[in-house]
DRENMI-892086 format. One line per field, with one value per residue: x, y, z of N, C-alpha, C in turn. Coordinates in Angstrom, 2 decimals. Example, Ala and Ser with C-alpha at 12.3 -4.5 7.8 and 13.67 -1.06 7.14 Angstrom:
BEGIN
neast [13.19 | 12.85]
nnorth [-5.69 | -2.25]
nup [7.80 | 7.08]
caeast [12.30 | 13.67]
canorth [-4.50 | -1.06]
caup [7.80 | 7.14]
ceast [13.20 | 12.90]
cnorth [-3.30 | 0.03]
cup [7.80 | 7.87]
//
This chain:
BEGIN
neast [45.49 | 46.09 | 48.56 | 50.89 | 51.86 | 49.87 | 47.68 | 48.46 | 48.38 | 45.65 | 45.01 | 46.06 | 44.34 | 41.99 | 42.64 | 42.58 | 39.86 | 38.96 | 40.00 | 42.59 | 42.50 | 44.33 | 46.49 | 46.47 | 49.06 | 50.38 | 49.10 | 49.81 | 52.66 | 52.96 | 52.16 | 54.09 | 56.38 | 56.14 | 57.23 | 59.57 | 62.27 | 65.56 | 66.54 | 65.17 | 64.43 | 63.59 | 61.24 | 60.45 | 57.81 | 57.19 | 58.67 | 59.32 | 60.50 | 61.01 | 59.45 | 58.02 | 60.23 | 62.31 | 62.41 | 62.79 | 64.56 | 67.30 | 67.41 | 66.84 | 67.79 | 68.31 | 67.42 | 65.43 | 64.29 | 61.71 | 60.69 | 59.00 | 59.41 | 61.85 | 62.99 | 62.14 | 63.45 | 66.10 | 66.32 | 65.82 | 65.69 | 66.61 | 69.33 | 70.21 | 68.95 | 68.71 | 68.19 | 65.92 | 64.85 | 61.70 | 58.54 | 55.86 | 54.33 | 55.87 | 58.08 | 61.54 | 62.93 | 63.94 | 61.84 | 60.33 | 62.03 | 61.80 | 61.02 | 59.22 | 57.03 | 56.44 | 54.14 | 53.07 | 50.61 | 50.33 | 48.79 | 46.43 | 47.13 | 47.58 | 46.99 | 46.57 | 45.87 | 45.68 | 47.94 | 49.93 | 49.42 | 49.82 | 52.55 | 53.67 | 53.01 | 54.57 | 57.26 | 57.41 | 58.47 | 57.29 | 54.87 | 55.58 | 54.92 | 52.67 | 52.30 | 50.29 | 49.23 | 46.57 | 44.20 | 40.62 | 38.24 | 35.56 | 35.03 | 33.82 | 35.56 | 37.30 | 35.48 | 34.91 | 37.41 | 37.59 | 35.83 | 37.15 | 38.62 | 41.23 | 43.44 | 43.33 | 43.92 | 46.60 | 47.37 | 45.31 | 45.72 | 48.20 | 47.48 | 45.63 | 46.89 | 49.59 | 51.37 | 53.99 | 53.54 | 54.82 | 54.84 | 52.39 | 50.36 | 48.55 | 45.43 | 43.65 | 42.08 | 41.33 | 41.45 | 40.55 | 38.71 | 37.28 | 36.06 | 37.18 | 39.87 | 39.79 | 38.97 | 41.18 | 43.14 | 42.16 | 42.37 | 45.13 | 45.88 | 46.45 | 46.45 | 44.36 | 45.52 | 45.00 | 42.73 | 42.16 | 40.24 | 40.66 | 39.62 | 39.74 | 39.36 | 40.61 | 41.20 | 39.64 | 39.84 | 40.14 | 40.01 | 38.95 | 36.14 | 35.57 | 37.06 | 35.74 | 33.23 | 33.90 | 34.84 | 32.47 | 30.88 | 32.33 | 31.58 | 29.35 | 30.11 | 30.37 | 32.45 | 33.47 | 33.64 | 35.57 | 38.38 | 40.95 | 42.80 | 44.45 | 46.30 | 47.25 | 48.55 | 49.26 | 51.42 | 50.40]
nnorth [-42.22 | -38.91 | -38.04 | -35.45 | -35.95 | -37.66 | -35.97 | -34.01 | -35.51 | -35.88 | -33.22 | -32.81 | -34.39 | -32.99 | -30.66 | -31.62 | -32.01 | -29.43 | -27.46 | -25.05 | -24.39 | -23.41 | -24.23 | -22.85 | -22.31 | -22.00 | -19.74 | -17.87 | -17.94 | -16.94 | -14.31 | -13.36 | -13.59 | -11.43 | -9.28 | -10.02 | -9.22 | -8.61 | -6.34 | -6.14 | -5.80 | -8.03 | -9.31 | -12.19 | -13.00 | -14.72 | -16.96 | -19.65 | -22.94 | -22.81 | -22.38 | -20.15 | -18.57 | -20.30 | -20.93 | -18.47 | -16.90 | -16.63 | -14.87 | -12.26 | -8.98 | -8.69 | -10.73 | -11.25 | -13.07 | -13.57 | -15.15 | -16.55 | -19.08 | -20.95 | -23.59 | -23.91 | -21.78 | -22.56 | -24.75 | -23.70 | -23.67 | -21.86 | -20.59 | -18.01 | -16.35 | -13.96 | -14.61 | -13.91 | -14.10 | -13.39 | -11.94 | -11.72 | -9.47 | -7.48 | -6.35 | -6.44 | -4.36 | -1.35 | 1.46 | 1.57 | -0.28 | -2.41 | -3.69 | -5.64 | -7.69 | -10.94 | -13.52 | -16.47 | -18.75 | -17.69 | -15.49 | -16.55 | -17.43 | -15.28 | -13.19 | -10.46 | -9.08 | -6.47 | -5.20 | -6.63 | -5.91 | -3.16 | -3.10 | -4.29 | -2.35 | -0.29 | -1.17 | -1.43 | 0.06 | 3.06 | 2.31 | -0.32 | -3.91 | -6.18 | -9.49 | -12.25 | -15.49 | -17.37 | -19.27 | -19.33 | -18.30 | -18.50 | -20.84 | -24.24 | -26.30 | -25.02 | -24.27 | -26.82 | -27.43 | -25.54 | -26.52 | -28.48 | -29.21 | -27.19 | -28.48 | -30.93 | -30.57 | -30.67 | -33.48 | -34.62 | -33.58 | -34.72 | -37.42 | -37.53 | -36.26 | -36.73 | -34.82 | -33.42 | -32.98 | -30.85 | -28.98 | -27.89 | -25.24 | -23.09 | -21.72 | -18.72 | -17.25 | -14.51 | -12.60 | -13.66 | -13.46 | -12.16 | -9.70 | -8.86 | -8.62 | -6.64 | -4.51 | -4.25 | -3.54 | -1.05 | 0.31 | 0.69 | 1.95 | 0.53 | -0.23 | -2.35 | -4.63 | -7.17 | -9.68 | -12.73 | -15.75 | -19.26 | -22.37 | -25.70 | -29.01 | -31.03 | -31.44 | -33.05 | -35.42 | -38.35 | -40.73 | -42.44 | -42.19 | -40.11 | -38.05 | -37.69 | -36.92 | -34.55 | -33.00 | -32.73 | -31.32 | -28.97 | -27.64 | -26.27 | -24.41 | -21.06 | -18.55 | -16.64 | -18.09 | -19.99 | -22.11 | -20.99 | -17.86 | -15.46 | -12.59 | -9.35 | -6.52 | -3.05 | -0.50 | 2.75]
nup [-242.02 | -243.22 | -245.02 | -246.08 | -248.66 | -249.68 | -249.53 | -251.37 | -253.71 | -253.96 | -254.39 | -256.95 | -258.39 | -257.95 | -259.33 | -261.92 | -262.12 | -261.95 | -264.11 | -264.28 | -261.63 | -258.75 | -256.03 | -252.69 | -251.88 | -254.32 | -255.35 | -253.41 | -253.62 | -256.23 | -255.90 | -254.10 | -255.67 | -257.40 | -256.11 | -254.87 | -255.79 | -257.22 | -255.94 | -253.59 | -250.13 | -247.73 | -245.34 | -243.61 | -241.86 | -238.98 | -239.76 | -239.35 | -240.09 | -242.77 | -245.84 | -248.34 | -248.93 | -249.12 | -251.77 | -252.96 | -251.56 | -252.19 | -254.27 | -253.57 | -252.33 | -249.55 | -246.78 | -243.99 | -241.12 | -238.76 | -235.81 | -233.01 | -232.10 | -231.04 | -231.69 | -234.39 | -235.65 | -235.30 | -236.97 | -239.42 | -242.95 | -244.82 | -246.11 | -246.72 | -244.96 | -242.35 | -239.11 | -236.44 | -233.13 | -231.99 | -231.01 | -233.37 | -233.35 | -232.38 | -233.92 | -234.31 | -235.81 | -237.51 | -238.51 | -241.77 | -243.11 | -244.88 | -248.15 | -248.70 | -246.89 | -245.97 | -245.02 | -243.82 | -242.72 | -240.09 | -239.12 | -238.11 | -235.58 | -233.95 | -231.18 | -230.98 | -233.64 | -234.56 | -233.57 | -234.93 | -237.63 | -237.47 | -236.82 | -239.08 | -240.98 | -239.97 | -240.37 | -243.09 | -246.15 | -247.79 | -250.24 | -250.08 | -249.85 | -248.22 | -248.07 | -247.53 | -246.27 | -245.05 | -243.03 | -243.65 | -241.52 | -241.97 | -243.23 | -243.39 | -242.60 | -240.86 | -238.93 | -237.86 | -236.81 | -234.78 | -232.97 | -231.65 | -228.54 | -227.13 | -225.92 | -227.13 | -229.75 | -230.87 | -230.47 | -232.03 | -234.61 | -235.12 | -235.16 | -237.31 | -239.49 | -239.32 | -238.51 | -236.56 | -233.06 | -231.87 | -233.87 | -234.02 | -233.20 | -230.88 | -232.02 | -232.89 | -234.68 | -234.99 | -236.92 | -239.24 | -241.42 | -244.44 | -244.02 | -241.54 | -242.23 | -244.18 | -242.59 | -240.85 | -242.69 | -243.47 | -241.04 | -240.64 | -242.91 | -245.26 | -248.75 | -250.53 | -252.66 | -253.53 | -252.46 | -252.07 | -252.10 | -251.72 | -252.82 | -251.46 | -251.26 | -249.82 | -247.14 | -245.57 | -246.83 | -246.26 | -247.47 | -250.50 | -250.85 | -249.07 | -250.24 | -252.74 | -251.80 | -250.43 | -252.56 | -253.98 | -252.12 | -252.09 | -254.38 | -253.69 | -251.88 | -251.14 | -252.67 | -250.87 | -248.60 | -248.95 | -248.12 | -247.73 | -247.51 | -249.41 | -249.25 | -250.48 | -249.55 | -249.79 | -248.62 | -248.30]
caeast [46.16 | 46.20 | 49.88 | 50.97 | 51.99 | 48.56 | 46.84 | 48.87 | 47.87 | 44.24 | 44.97 | 46.27 | 43.08 | 41.03 | 43.05 | 42.06 | 38.42 | 38.72 | 41.14 | 42.90 | 42.56 | 45.66 | 46.51 | 46.74 | 50.50 | 50.74 | 48.61 | 50.67 | 53.99 | 52.92 | 52.09 | 55.40 | 57.35 | 56.02 | 57.96 | 60.84 | 63.21 | 66.96 | 66.85 | 64.19 | 64.76 | 62.39 | 61.06 | 59.55 | 57.24 | 56.78 | 59.33 | 59.36 | 61.66 | 61.22 | 58.37 | 58.19 | 61.55 | 63.25 | 62.48 | 63.06 | 65.46 | 68.61 | 67.36 | 66.55 | 68.97 | 68.52 | 66.28 | 65.40 | 63.18 | 61.35 | 59.79 | 59.16 | 59.61 | 63.29 | 63.34 | 61.94 | 64.53 | 67.36 | 66.36 | 65.40 | 66.41 | 66.96 | 70.69 | 70.42 | 68.10 | 69.16 | 67.09 | 65.79 | 63.78 | 60.88 | 57.11 | 55.57 | 53.67 | 56.87 | 59.15 | 62.73 | 63.63 | 63.58 | 60.73 | 60.60 | 63.23 | 61.57 | 60.20 | 58.23 | 56.85 | 55.65 | 53.63 | 52.20 | 50.13 | 50.69 | 47.74 | 45.43 | 47.63 | 47.89 | 45.93 | 46.34 | 46.20 | 45.84 | 49.34 | 50.72 | 49.27 | 50.47 | 53.99 | 54.01 | 52.96 | 55.71 | 58.56 | 57.38 | 58.73 | 56.14 | 54.59 | 55.95 | 53.80 | 52.48 | 51.64 | 50.06 | 48.39 | 45.99 | 42.90 | 39.40 | 37.41 | 34.18 | 34.93 | 33.31 | 36.67 | 37.79 | 34.46 | 35.14 | 38.65 | 37.35 | 35.05 | 38.06 | 39.25 | 42.60 | 44.41 | 43.24 | 44.22 | 47.90 | 47.31 | 44.40 | 46.41 | 49.23 | 46.83 | 44.95 | 47.73 | 50.97 | 52.21 | 54.55 | 52.78 | 55.57 | 54.61 | 51.00 | 50.30 | 47.18 | 44.85 | 42.68 | 41.24 | 40.77 | 41.48 | 40.51 | 37.59 | 37.51 | 35.63 | 38.16 | 41.11 | 39.55 | 38.95 | 42.55 | 43.82 | 41.69 | 42.86 | 46.54 | 46.10 | 46.89 | 45.64 | 44.18 | 45.82 | 44.30 | 42.26 | 41.60 | 39.94 | 41.03 | 38.97 | 40.59 | 38.52 | 41.42 | 41.52 | 38.88 | 39.90 | 40.84 | 39.84 | 38.37 | 34.76 | 35.62 | 37.53 | 34.67 | 32.19 | 34.43 | 34.86 | 31.08 | 30.47 | 33.05 | 30.84 | 28.28 | 30.71 | 30.55 | 33.85 | 33.90 | 33.81 | 36.62 | 39.14 | 42.18 | 42.82 | 45.73 | 46.17 | 48.36 | 48.25 | 50.35 | 51.47 | 50.17]
canorth [-40.92 | -38.12 | -37.42 | -34.35 | -36.52 | -38.14 | -34.78 | -33.38 | -36.33 | -35.51 | -31.88 | -32.95 | -34.91 | -31.88 | -29.77 | -32.21 | -31.80 | -27.99 | -26.89 | -23.67 | -24.22 | -23.41 | -24.34 | -21.58 | -22.10 | -21.50 | -18.36 | -17.08 | -17.83 | -16.06 | -12.93 | -13.02 | -13.46 | -10.12 | -8.24 | -10.56 | -8.94 | -8.56 | -5.18 | -6.12 | -6.16 | -8.82 | -9.88 | -13.33 | -12.84 | -16.05 | -17.71 | -21.07 | -23.68 | -22.64 | -21.65 | -19.68 | -17.98 | -21.36 | -20.87 | -17.12 | -16.15 | -16.38 | -13.89 | -10.92 | -8.25 | -9.07 | -11.46 | -11.46 | -13.87 | -13.41 | -16.18 | -16.69 | -20.49 | -21.17 | -24.80 | -23.68 | -20.92 | -23.31 | -25.69 | -23.01 | -24.20 | -20.79 | -20.19 | -16.58 | -15.61 | -13.49 | -15.04 | -13.20 | -14.62 | -12.27 | -12.00 | -11.10 | -8.17 | -6.55 | -6.62 | -5.74 | -3.65 | 0.07 | 1.80 | 1.69 | -1.06 | -3.50 | -3.51 | -6.71 | -8.56 | -12.12 | -14.10 | -17.61 | -19.58 | -17.00 | -14.57 | -17.31 | -17.71 | -14.03 | -12.72 | -9.04 | -8.81 | -5.03 | -4.89 | -7.20 | -5.09 | -1.88 | -3.32 | -4.50 | -1.03 | 0.51 | -1.59 | -1.36 | 1.32 | 3.52 | 1.50 | -1.71 | -4.85 | -7.21 | -10.61 | -13.24 | -16.67 | -17.73 | -19.92 | -18.53 | -18.76 | -18.70 | -22.14 | -25.30 | -27.06 | -24.25 | -24.43 | -28.11 | -27.32 | -24.72 | -27.31 | -29.38 | -28.56 | -26.77 | -29.50 | -32.11 | -30.24 | -31.19 | -34.94 | -34.97 | -33.26 | -35.75 | -38.69 | -37.46 | -35.76 | -37.13 | -33.66 | -33.47 | -32.17 | -29.63 | -28.05 | -27.45 | -24.13 | -22.63 | -20.82 | -17.76 | -16.82 | -13.20 | -11.72 | -14.62 | -13.32 | -11.07 | -8.46 | -8.46 | -8.23 | -5.33 | -3.52 | -4.05 | -2.78 | 0.33 | 0.91 | 1.08 | 2.67 | -0.30 | -0.37 | -3.77 | -4.96 | -8.44 | -10.44 | -13.88 | -16.97 | -20.44 | -23.62 | -26.88 | -30.03 | -32.19 | -31.53 | -34.15 | -36.51 | -39.46 | -41.90 | -42.13 | -41.72 | -38.80 | -37.07 | -37.42 | -36.16 | -33.21 | -32.29 | -32.40 | -30.24 | -27.75 | -26.98 | -25.47 | -23.46 | -19.75 | -18.15 | -15.92 | -19.07 | -20.95 | -22.44 | -20.20 | -16.46 | -14.86 | -11.14 | -8.52 | -5.17 | -2.14 | 0.68 | 3.96]
caup [-241.86 | -244.45 | -245.10 | -247.03 | -250.00 | -250.10 | -249.73 | -252.62 | -254.81 | -254.10 | -254.98 | -258.39 | -258.93 | -257.94 | -260.41 | -263.15 | -262.12 | -262.10 | -264.85 | -263.93 | -260.18 | -258.15 | -254.58 | -252.01 | -251.90 | -255.64 | -255.45 | -252.51 | -254.21 | -257.41 | -255.40 | -253.52 | -256.77 | -258.01 | -255.36 | -254.37 | -256.87 | -256.83 | -255.10 | -252.51 | -248.76 | -247.42 | -244.01 | -243.50 | -240.52 | -238.56 | -240.84 | -239.07 | -240.57 | -244.21 | -246.49 | -249.71 | -249.15 | -249.53 | -253.22 | -253.47 | -250.69 | -252.77 | -255.35 | -253.08 | -251.85 | -248.15 | -246.24 | -242.55 | -240.65 | -237.36 | -235.27 | -231.57 | -231.80 | -231.19 | -232.45 | -235.82 | -236.12 | -235.30 | -238.09 | -240.63 | -244.10 | -245.77 | -245.76 | -246.91 | -244.03 | -241.04 | -238.24 | -235.17 | -232.28 | -231.51 | -231.31 | -234.67 | -233.17 | -231.84 | -234.87 | -233.82 | -236.88 | -237.60 | -239.41 | -243.21 | -243.40 | -245.83 | -249.34 | -248.75 | -245.73 | -246.29 | -243.76 | -244.13 | -241.61 | -238.85 | -238.65 | -237.35 | -234.24 | -233.27 | -230.28 | -231.24 | -235.04 | -234.78 | -233.33 | -236.01 | -238.83 | -237.22 | -236.89 | -240.49 | -241.61 | -239.49 | -240.92 | -244.54 | -246.84 | -248.58 | -251.42 | -249.84 | -249.87 | -247.21 | -248.72 | -246.48 | -246.50 | -243.76 | -243.18 | -243.63 | -240.40 | -242.43 | -243.88 | -242.51 | -242.02 | -239.73 | -237.89 | -237.20 | -236.03 | -233.59 | -232.02 | -230.93 | -227.39 | -227.42 | -225.49 | -227.99 | -231.15 | -231.31 | -230.64 | -233.12 | -235.87 | -235.28 | -235.50 | -238.60 | -240.58 | -239.14 | -238.21 | -235.21 | -232.12 | -231.62 | -234.97 | -233.95 | -232.25 | -230.61 | -233.00 | -232.36 | -235.80 | -234.66 | -238.09 | -240.35 | -242.35 | -245.39 | -243.38 | -240.53 | -242.90 | -244.80 | -241.51 | -240.40 | -243.75 | -243.38 | -239.79 | -240.73 | -244.15 | -246.37 | -249.95 | -250.84 | -254.05 | -253.78 | -251.30 | -252.76 | -251.37 | -252.51 | -252.43 | -251.34 | -250.60 | -249.45 | -245.71 | -244.97 | -247.81 | -245.60 | -248.32 | -251.80 | -250.69 | -248.42 | -251.22 | -253.69 | -251.11 | -250.17 | -253.84 | -254.29 | -251.21 | -252.46 | -255.46 | -253.11 | -250.95 | -251.74 | -252.74 | -249.66 | -247.53 | -249.31 | -246.91 | -247.55 | -247.94 | -249.77 | -249.31 | -250.94 | -249.11 | -250.04 | -247.75 | -249.09]
ceast [46.29 | 47.54 | 49.86 | 51.10 | 50.64 | 47.62 | 47.19 | 48.43 | 46.39 | 44.10 | 45.18 | 45.01 | 42.02 | 41.36 | 42.53 | 40.55 | 38.05 | 39.93 | 41.33 | 42.97 | 44.01 | 45.53 | 46.77 | 48.23 | 50.97 | 50.29 | 49.48 | 52.05 | 54.00 | 52.85 | 53.46 | 56.42 | 57.29 | 56.95 | 59.32 | 61.90 | 64.63 | 67.35 | 65.92 | 64.81 | 63.50 | 62.42 | 60.06 | 59.07 | 56.63 | 57.37 | 59.35 | 60.63 | 61.93 | 60.13 | 58.76 | 59.58 | 62.64 | 63.46 | 63.06 | 64.12 | 66.78 | 68.60 | 67.07 | 67.83 | 69.32 | 67.26 | 66.45 | 64.19 | 62.97 | 60.41 | 60.04 | 59.49 | 61.06 | 63.64 | 63.18 | 63.06 | 65.84 | 67.47 | 65.86 | 66.30 | 66.88 | 68.32 | 70.89 | 69.69 | 68.84 | 68.00 | 67.13 | 64.62 | 63.01 | 59.41 | 56.85 | 54.85 | 54.57 | 58.14 | 60.39 | 63.57 | 63.12 | 62.44 | 61.23 | 61.86 | 63.05 | 60.70 | 59.03 | 58.23 | 55.96 | 55.28 | 52.68 | 51.91 | 50.52 | 49.51 | 46.71 | 45.85 | 47.76 | 46.71 | 45.60 | 46.73 | 46.34 | 47.28 | 50.22 | 50.64 | 49.91 | 51.99 | 54.44 | 54.01 | 54.17 | 57.01 | 58.57 | 57.76 | 57.43 | 56.06 | 55.08 | 54.73 | 53.86 | 51.66 | 51.51 | 49.13 | 47.89 | 44.67 | 41.75 | 38.47 | 35.96 | 33.97 | 34.53 | 34.43 | 37.22 | 36.76 | 34.68 | 36.37 | 38.42 | 36.51 | 35.93 | 38.67 | 40.73 | 43.63 | 44.42 | 43.69 | 45.53 | 47.88 | 46.43 | 45.04 | 47.50 | 48.61 | 46.26 | 45.89 | 49.21 | 51.91 | 52.70 | 53.79 | 53.49 | 55.41 | 53.18 | 50.85 | 48.86 | 46.70 | 43.80 | 41.66 | 40.59 | 40.79 | 41.22 | 39.19 | 37.92 | 37.15 | 36.66 | 39.45 | 40.95 | 39.56 | 40.35 | 43.34 | 43.43 | 42.26 | 44.29 | 46.87 | 46.68 | 45.91 | 45.56 | 44.40 | 45.12 | 43.89 | 41.47 | 41.28 | 40.19 | 40.32 | 39.99 | 39.81 | 39.30 | 41.64 | 40.76 | 38.89 | 40.70 | 40.68 | 39.14 | 36.96 | 34.74 | 36.10 | 36.42 | 33.55 | 32.64 | 34.45 | 33.46 | 30.60 | 31.10 | 32.33 | 29.79 | 28.79 | 30.93 | 32.02 | 34.33 | 34.08 | 34.82 | 37.66 | 40.38 | 42.01 | 44.26 | 45.51 | 47.44 | 47.97 | 49.48 | 50.27 | 51.36 | 51.06]
cnorth [-40.22 | -37.39 | -36.30 | -34.88 | -37.00 | -36.97 | -34.10 | -34.20 | -36.05 | -34.12 | -31.94 | -33.52 | -33.82 | -30.88 | -30.30 | -32.03 | -30.33 | -27.35 | -25.41 | -23.42 | -24.27 | -23.56 | -22.98 | -21.27 | -21.54 | -20.05 | -17.43 | -16.87 | -16.88 | -14.60 | -12.49 | -12.78 | -12.08 | -9.10 | -8.72 | -10.44 | -8.80 | -7.39 | -5.08 | -6.54 | -6.77 | -9.31 | -11.01 | -13.37 | -14.15 | -17.08 | -19.21 | -21.71 | -23.47 | -21.82 | -21.15 | -19.11 | -19.02 | -21.32 | -19.54 | -16.36 | -15.78 | -15.27 | -12.47 | -10.29 | -8.63 | -9.70 | -11.65 | -12.30 | -13.69 | -14.54 | -16.27 | -18.12 | -20.86 | -22.45 | -24.63 | -22.83 | -21.68 | -24.27 | -25.04 | -23.39 | -23.13 | -20.23 | -18.69 | -15.73 | -15.23 | -13.72 | -14.33 | -13.80 | -13.46 | -12.59 | -11.25 | -9.77 | -7.17 | -6.74 | -5.80 | -5.11 | -2.22 | 0.28 | 1.89 | 0.94 | -2.04 | -3.09 | -4.49 | -7.45 | -9.71 | -12.84 | -15.24 | -18.43 | -19.00 | -16.22 | -15.29 | -17.59 | -16.45 | -13.58 | -11.25 | -8.72 | -7.33 | -4.61 | -5.42 | -6.31 | -3.71 | -2.00 | -3.55 | -3.17 | -0.19 | 0.12 | -1.60 | 0.02 | 1.79 | 2.75 | 0.05 | -2.59 | -5.84 | -8.32 | -11.74 | -14.35 | -17.14 | -18.47 | -18.92 | -19.08 | -18.96 | -20.06 | -23.24 | -26.14 | -26.34 | -24.29 | -25.73 | -28.06 | -26.56 | -25.46 | -28.24 | -28.64 | -28.29 | -27.84 | -30.72 | -31.83 | -30.85 | -32.71 | -35.35 | -34.71 | -34.30 | -37.06 | -38.66 | -37.13 | -36.13 | -35.98 | -33.75 | -32.53 | -30.85 | -28.58 | -27.55 | -26.43 | -23.69 | -21.63 | -19.92 | -17.32 | -15.45 | -12.21 | -12.52 | -14.65 | -12.18 | -9.73 | -7.96 | -7.97 | -6.88 | -4.23 | -3.22 | -3.25 | -1.31 | 1.04 | 1.42 | 1.77 | 1.85 | -0.19 | -1.85 | -3.98 | -6.25 | -9.04 | -11.61 | -15.01 | -18.16 | -21.67 | -24.74 | -27.95 | -31.17 | -32.37 | -32.63 | -35.38 | -37.69 | -40.78 | -41.48 | -41.57 | -40.32 | -37.72 | -36.70 | -36.60 | -34.73 | -32.38 | -31.89 | -31.24 | -28.91 | -26.96 | -26.03 | -24.44 | -22.13 | -19.34 | -17.47 | -16.84 | -20.17 | -21.01 | -21.56 | -18.78 | -16.07 | -13.37 | -10.47 | -7.07 | -4.29 | -0.95 | 1.93 | 5.08]
cup [-243.21 | -244.45 | -246.12 | -248.46 | -250.53 | -250.38 | -251.05 | -253.84 | -255.04 | -254.72 | -256.49 | -259.06 | -258.97 | -259.05 | -261.76 | -263.27 | -262.36 | -262.79 | -264.52 | -262.44 | -259.71 | -256.64 | -253.97 | -251.99 | -253.22 | -255.82 | -254.61 | -253.13 | -255.40 | -257.00 | -254.86 | -254.63 | -257.43 | -257.39 | -254.85 | -255.46 | -256.32 | -255.97 | -253.89 | -251.18 | -248.16 | -245.98 | -244.10 | -242.06 | -240.06 | -239.51 | -240.60 | -239.59 | -242.05 | -244.83 | -247.87 | -249.96 | -249.35 | -251.04 | -253.70 | -252.69 | -251.31 | -253.81 | -254.87 | -252.53 | -250.42 | -247.62 | -244.75 | -242.19 | -239.16 | -236.95 | -233.77 | -231.15 | -232.09 | -231.96 | -233.96 | -236.39 | -236.25 | -236.48 | -239.38 | -241.80 | -245.09 | -245.39 | -245.80 | -245.87 | -242.75 | -240.07 | -236.90 | -234.40 | -231.68 | -231.77 | -232.62 | -234.53 | -232.45 | -232.66 | -234.53 | -234.94 | -236.95 | -238.58 | -240.85 | -243.63 | -244.56 | -247.01 | -249.36 | -247.43 | -246.17 | -244.99 | -244.10 | -242.88 | -240.25 | -238.28 | -237.79 | -235.92 | -233.38 | -232.41 | -230.48 | -232.68 | -235.35 | -234.55 | -234.45 | -237.25 | -238.66 | -237.32 | -238.33 | -241.23 | -241.22 | -240.19 | -242.44 | -245.04 | -247.51 | -249.89 | -251.27 | -249.73 | -248.72 | -247.86 | -247.70 | -246.97 | -245.15 | -243.99 | -243.10 | -242.55 | -240.79 | -243.09 | -242.90 | -241.90 | -240.79 | -238.60 | -237.12 | -236.32 | -234.73 | -232.55 | -231.18 | -229.75 | -227.65 | -227.06 | -226.40 | -229.41 | -231.63 | -231.46 | -231.81 | -234.48 | -236.15 | -235.75 | -236.92 | -239.75 | -240.44 | -238.85 | -236.77 | -234.29 | -231.80 | -232.71 | -235.01 | -232.84 | -232.04 | -231.65 | -232.34 | -233.41 | -235.55 | -235.83 | -239.37 | -241.10 | -243.30 | -244.76 | -242.38 | -241.18 | -243.59 | -243.74 | -241.00 | -241.42 | -243.68 | -242.16 | -239.91 | -242.05 | -245.27 | -247.53 | -250.29 | -252.33 | -254.46 | -252.45 | -251.87 | -251.80 | -252.30 | -251.95 | -252.34 | -250.57 | -249.98 | -247.95 | -244.99 | -245.88 | -247.24 | -246.35 | -249.60 | -251.67 | -250.08 | -249.39 | -252.20 | -253.06 | -250.85 | -251.45 | -254.27 | -253.43 | -251.61 | -253.55 | -254.92 | -252.08 | -251.67 | -251.69 | -251.47 | -248.46 | -247.88 | -248.20 | -246.68 | -248.08 | -248.26 | -249.95 | -249.82 | -250.63 | -249.34 | -249.08 | -248.60 | -248.59]
//
């Protein structure tokens, strides 16, 4: 089994092999930190049980979280967060309410990403930012994941990664390419401040040989096909 602790140890080894490399979480957090200031009103979209606002929630002016999964909301670890149960494509807040919307590991689950992006644009103030982290459907690891039947995904993730089956949700990948994200930004009038892809060879590192092979394969993966995408879109 590839636990998160073991995966993170492999990530540190990969960092040593590629000086300057940062995990997708580090890239995402650095983007969020730019805007999560003391006067910022922030929405964590699909907040789940925690995430980046566990680190930054106490330093912003106001923090709200939206998620449709009640168990995650009930055990959310961010004390400063005002939590609301709702679909992420029907945000229950007034227009132009937030300076910053953050969203991690959510876009890949949405069936109507056009609605999500339109709602984010609606609740953002002019010049507000939408910062997100999501998998890249152009990556080979995501291709393999899509080959697994939907009913088998949760048990397989539990067996391979030790993640609770209740924390595994159906994926659609309907907006999970650079091209699709650029099109969505254009549709709602977002300015693209950053759209980065991040390599990470640890998802199939179930042992030493597998890690070394994955790290070797990663050298031949084009940047646009790296496994994660971090975006920073601004409302014009």
